[in-house]
N, C-alpha and C positions, 0 to 999 in steps of 0.2 A: 504494500500500500504506500503510495507516494503522498507525503504530507506537504501541502503548499506552504505551511508556516512552521516547518520544523525548526527548533531552536538552534540547531548546530549545522545540519546538512542542507546544502542548497538542493533545489530540484534537479539540477544537472547531476550532482553527485549521487543523489538517491536513485536516479535513473541508471547511472553506471553500476551501482551496487546490485540492482535487481535485473540488470541486463536488458533494460528497456531503452529504445532510442528516444531521446528527448522530444524530437519532432512528433513521434507517435503519441507521446503523452499529451502534448498540446493539441492534438487533433481529436481528442475525445471530449464531448461536451461535458461541462461541469454539471453535477446532479443536485437535485433537491427533491423534496416530497412532491407528489402530484398537486396537492393544494397550494404549496408555496410556489411552484412553477406557474400555476394559474394566476396567483396573486401578483407574481413578478411580471407576468405578461401584461396584466391590467395596469400595474404601476408604471410600466414602461410606456404604455399607450397614453396614460394621463400625463406623465412627465414630458413626453414628446410634444403633447398639445399645450401643456401649461407648466413650464419648467420652474415656475415660481412656487409650486406647491412644496411645502415641507411635510414632515411625516404626519402632523396633525391634520392638515387639510387633505393629505392623501388618504388617511384613515377615513375621514368623512366621505370622500368620494367613493371609496370601496364600499362603505355602508350603503350609499345610495344605489350602488350596483349590486346589492344583495349579499355582501360578504361582511359578516359580523366579526371583525378581527380587532385585537387590541393594538394600541399605539406602539408598544414595545416590539411587537412582531413586525409591524410595518417599518419601524425605524431600523431594525436589524436587516430586513430584506433590502431596504434602500442603501444601507451601507455596503451590503454584499454586492449590489448592483453598481456601486460607485456613484450614487446620485446624491446630490445636495441641492436644496432649493436655491434658485436665483433670487436672493434678496440680501444684498444687491449683486452678488457675483456668482457665476456658475462654477461649480466644483465637481467635476466628474471623476476626480481621483483624489486620494488622500495625501496630504503633504507629509514629509519626513523632516523633523526638526533639525536633524544632524546634517541635512543636505544644504548646500549653499543656494540661496535664492538670488535671482538676478533682477535688475530694475525693468520697469515697463518702458519700452522705447517707442511706442506707437502714438503717444499722446500728441495730437496736432500734426501728425505726419501725413502728408498727401501721398497716397499710393497710386503711382502713375504708370507702372510697367510690370511685366512678368518678372519673376525671380527677384523682386525687391523685398517681398515679405512672404514667407511660408508660415504655416501654422499646423499644429498637430493636436488631435484630441482623441479621446476614447469614448465608446458608447457600448451599452449592453445590447446583446442580440438574443432575443427569446427563441427557443426551439421547442418542439413538441415534447422531447424527452430530456431537456436540459437547457443549457444556455452557454453562450460564448461571449467574448469581448472582441470588439473591432476597433482598431486604430487606423486613422487615415492622416496623410500629409497632403495639404492642399495649398495651392498658390492663391494668395488673397486677391490679386488683381484679376486673374482670369477664371478663378474658381476651378481650375484644372486639378483633378486628383492625381497626385504624383506617385503615390504608393499607398498600400494598405496591407494589413496583416490581421489574422485571427489568433486568438489564444483562449484557453479555458481558465487562465489565472491572470491576475493583475501584477505579476512579478516584474514586468518591464522588459523582458527579452524581446517580446514581439514589437515593442515600440522602437527598440534599437534596430531590429531587423528592417522595419518600415523606413526608418531614417536612412539606413544604408542603401536601400533600394532607391529612395528618392534622390540621394546624392549621386547616384550613377547617371542621372539625367541632367545634372547641373548643380548649382548651389545658389541660395539666396543671399542677400545682404544681411537680412534679419530673420531669425527663426523665433516664432512666438508660441508659447504654450501656457497652460495654467501651472500652478506650483505643485502638481502631483508628484509623488515620489518617483514615478516612472520617468518623469521629465527632468527632475532635479538630480537624479542619480549621476554619479561621476562618469559612468560609462557613456551616458547619453550626452551630457554637457561637454565631456572631453572630446567626443566625436565632432561636435560643432566647433569647438575652439580650435581643434587641429585643422579643420577646414577653413579657418579664418572667418567664421560666421558669427555675427553679433547675436547674443542671446537676449530675448525679451520674455518676461513672464508677467502674466496678468496680476495686477495688484488687487488686494482685497478691497471690495467695494466697487469694482468695475463690472458693471452688469452685462455688457455684451462685447467683451474683448475678442471673443472668438465667434462672433455672430455668423460669419460665413460658413464655418464648419458646423455650427448648430443647425443652420438651414440645410446643410448637406445631410445631416442625420435625419431630419424630418423627411426629406425627399427619399432617402434610402428606405426608410421604414414604411412610409405610406405608399410608395410606388413599387416596392419589391418585397421586403421581408414580411410585412403583415399579410400581404396578398398570397404569397407562395408558401410560407411556413415550411421551409426546407427541413426534411426529416433527419438528415445526417449531415455531418460536418463536410464531407466531400461534396455533397449536393449544395450546401451553403456556399462553399468556396467557389464552386463552378458558377453558381447563380450570381454571386457578387462580382465575379470576373466579368460576366456578361453585362451586369447592370452598370458597373463603372465604365465599361467600354461605351455603352449607350450614353451614359451621363456626360462623358468627356467629348464624344465625337458626333453624337446625333441629336441629343436633347437640347433644343433652343432654350436660352435663359432670358427671361424678360429683363433682368438687370444688366444683361450684356447686349441690349438692343436686339434680342432674339438670335444672337449668334451662339455658337457652341463654345464651351471652354477651350477646346482645341483650336478653334478658329482664332480666338483672342490670344491664347498662350503662344502660338507659333507664328502669328503674324505681327503682333505688336513688338516694338523695340524692347529688347531685353535690358536688364540692369547692367550697367557698366562696372565690372568687377576688377 
């Protein structure tokens, strides 16, 4: 049995000891009881629609939908899902006090070109028999999704993998995230610093610092995940591959004058690095 929060051994080391490929471990959906999975699915729907709900309002919404659950249970499930209400700032991951925090660099910044600012964020993905976490790296100017990865834990390896995939396509001047432990980890920030990228982190009290990626999550969920309810991780992986391809290359965006992210990302002048 692999423990995601073992006091001594990392997930990588536990997998080595039991002869399990780490990639295989991350490809299995995380489990919960059938009732909790249903509650988490409903919580995810409510949060995607109204991310300002804390656990008290979320409990009230669940009661309206016919589920008599106590606040402690809802609070625990929201923590497990990595959700915190936006009042005033979104927190989809939990910070680590020992990790260095970086200043917010986007205040008053005019974003005028691709590869000027990239951002990353994590969201919860419900499945019929479990759940996964999804991280994406997006270009702020073009809304182009540069890379994404799935994981059944929030330990940060999949965020680093997504970052490395994105950096194979270029690099931004600034990389913006929240202050979650996955993004403040030395492995993650060190990768950015080595590439000469300035690090920006959302300050507490900033309500919509990652608004474009929050909009991406709504699109992914309402246009794909909630409709198709992928039964397995391989099916989810393949479905997301198709969706992000459509999102980048075929789906017109009103905010981009009905052009696609790819049209804007590859035709607009890039940042001068």
